[in-house]
N, C-alpha and C positions, 0 to 999 in steps of 0.2 A: 415402769427408770425411769422415760422418757419424761413422763409427764412430770412427776415425782425434780428432776429438775426443771422443768419447766416454771414450775410453779413457785421454788423455791428464788430461783433465778431476774423471778414475777414480780412478788415480793422482798429481795436484796436494792432489786434496783430504785421498787415505789418507797420503801427507809430510807435510799439516798436520797432521793427526787425531798423528801421532806427532813432531812436534816441537810440538806442544802437549798433549802425554802426557808429553813429557820435563820442557815448561815446569812444568805440576803438581805432577810431582817436587820440585823445586827451589825451592816457594811453600809443597807441606808441609815441607821443611824451613828455612823460617823460625819451623816452631814448633819449641816449645822441645824441645830432651833430655830426658830422666830415668838423671842415669846409675848404673846398677847397683854390687858392688862388684867382677866378673865383669868391664868393660869392652863392654857390649857394652850401648851404649843403649839407650831407650825412646821413637824417630821415633812419626815422623807416617808417615812416607813408606815403613812397609804396604799403607800402605791404595792409593794410588797404583796400587799397583803390582795389586793385586785389582781399582781398579777401568781399567785399561790392561788385566788379564783380556779382563778380563769385558763392559767397552765394543766394543773392539777386534776383540779373539780374539786368538788363538793368536800366527801371523805377529805382526801389522801393533803386539797388546801386547809381546809377541817385543823389535822394535826401539825401539820412542819409551821399556824401560827399557834398552837398551844402546845406547843413545844416551846417556841417565843416563847411564849407567856410564858412558859414555870420558869426558865430559865432567868427571869426576870423577876419574876418572886423571890427567885430561891437567892436574885443577891447578887446575881452579876447585871454591870452598865452599860444594859445591851439598848437603851431607849434614847432617845436622842437628847445629846447634853449631858451622856456616864449617868445616868437615872439607872438609879438597879432596889428590889430589895420591895416586901412586902406595902411599903407606905405611900408608894404609885401610882395605888388601888385607894386610896384615901382617896387622891387628892381631888381636887374639879378634873383634871383628864379620866378622872376614873373611867366615868361611861363611854367613851372614847375607848379607850386597852380592853377595858373587857368586852367589844366588839367588835373589833379587829375577827376572834376564829371564828364570830356567826354570821360576820358579813363576807370571809373569804370560803365562811359554805352557800351563806344564801348566790353570796358573788357565779361559784361552780356550779351552783344549781338552773341559774338562768345560762350558766355557759354551754351548760351539760344540754338546756333543748335548746338551745336556739340554731336555728343552721349555717351549716356550716361544709357549704361546699365549695370554694370558695378565697384564697386569700383573702380579700373585698371583702365577701361576707365574713370569715374572718375575725378580722379588724371588726365589724360593726356588728355583730354578734361579739364580741371582746368593751367593744364604747357598748350597749348597752348592757353588761354584764356587771365593768363596774360601775354603773350611774346607776341602777339596779343597790348592788351592794355595799362596793365599797365607796358612794355616795349618799342611797337613801337612806339605809335596814341603818351604815355604819355610825347616821347624822342621828337618826333616831336614838341610837338608846345611846348618842353623847349629851345630849340634846335633857336623856332621863338623868345622867349622871351629873349633868350639871346644875337640875334641878334636885333631883338625894346631894350630894357634898354638896352642890355652891346656895345650896337656897334660894338658887333660883324661880320662879316666878314659868310656867311653862313661857308667856309671851314673853319671855328674859332670856331665856334660854337659849327660844330659837332666833329670836334676834344674834342672838351672840354667834354662836353656828353659822350663822353664813357668813364671816369671815373668810371664815373654813371656803365655802364656795367656789368661789371664784381659782382658788387654784386646784381644790381636787377635779374641779371639770377637765385640771389639762392633766391632772396624773392621769385621769379615764383616757384623756387622748394618748397621753404616752403607754399607756399598759396597749390601745387597739393597735398605736405604731407598729412595739413590739409583738404582738400578737400575728400579724403586716411577716412581719419581720422572718420570722419564725416559720410559719408556715408557707413560705419561698423556699424562707430555705432546711426547710427538716418536713417535709409533706405527709411522714409520717408520724407528725406526734399527735396524738391521742390530745385536744383539748378536749377543756372537760376532763375529763378519766373517762370521754366517751372513746370508744372502738371498732366504732363503722366505719 
């Protein structure tokens, strides 16, 4: 009976964390966006993608972002600038939006694999994981979206996405700082979903 209660508590905790990170994405959407000429705004929400992967791990990070994107798709105005609905998935920024959930998954996988013995190692691992998932993987999907939705060549899409790189590197550093603070304040936190 204790095992069943423990599994039930664990499942409830996972669902709560998934819902909270989906809500965090919505809160980050309240920070005003910066519109760029190519139709892809600069927003704070990619930081939420990085944090979901680093703090929840690949599976729950993916689920949290997928829940958020589902809410956006049904029309809730949760994206920066109060945007929502299926139309946002047909805009030039569609590759970035669709890439949010896979980017969280990739970030979580790297975080799971990287060393986590001390708060400083956790911060370093969070930086590498968010660079791999929240920067490289997300921008690769964004470039594909720009090529498909905005009919840009690969070269045009690649140079267009470079405008986001400095800000996203700052978000990766912020993610590492947040992970370091959590590691110091909550030493039992399972970064990347790891249980060791």
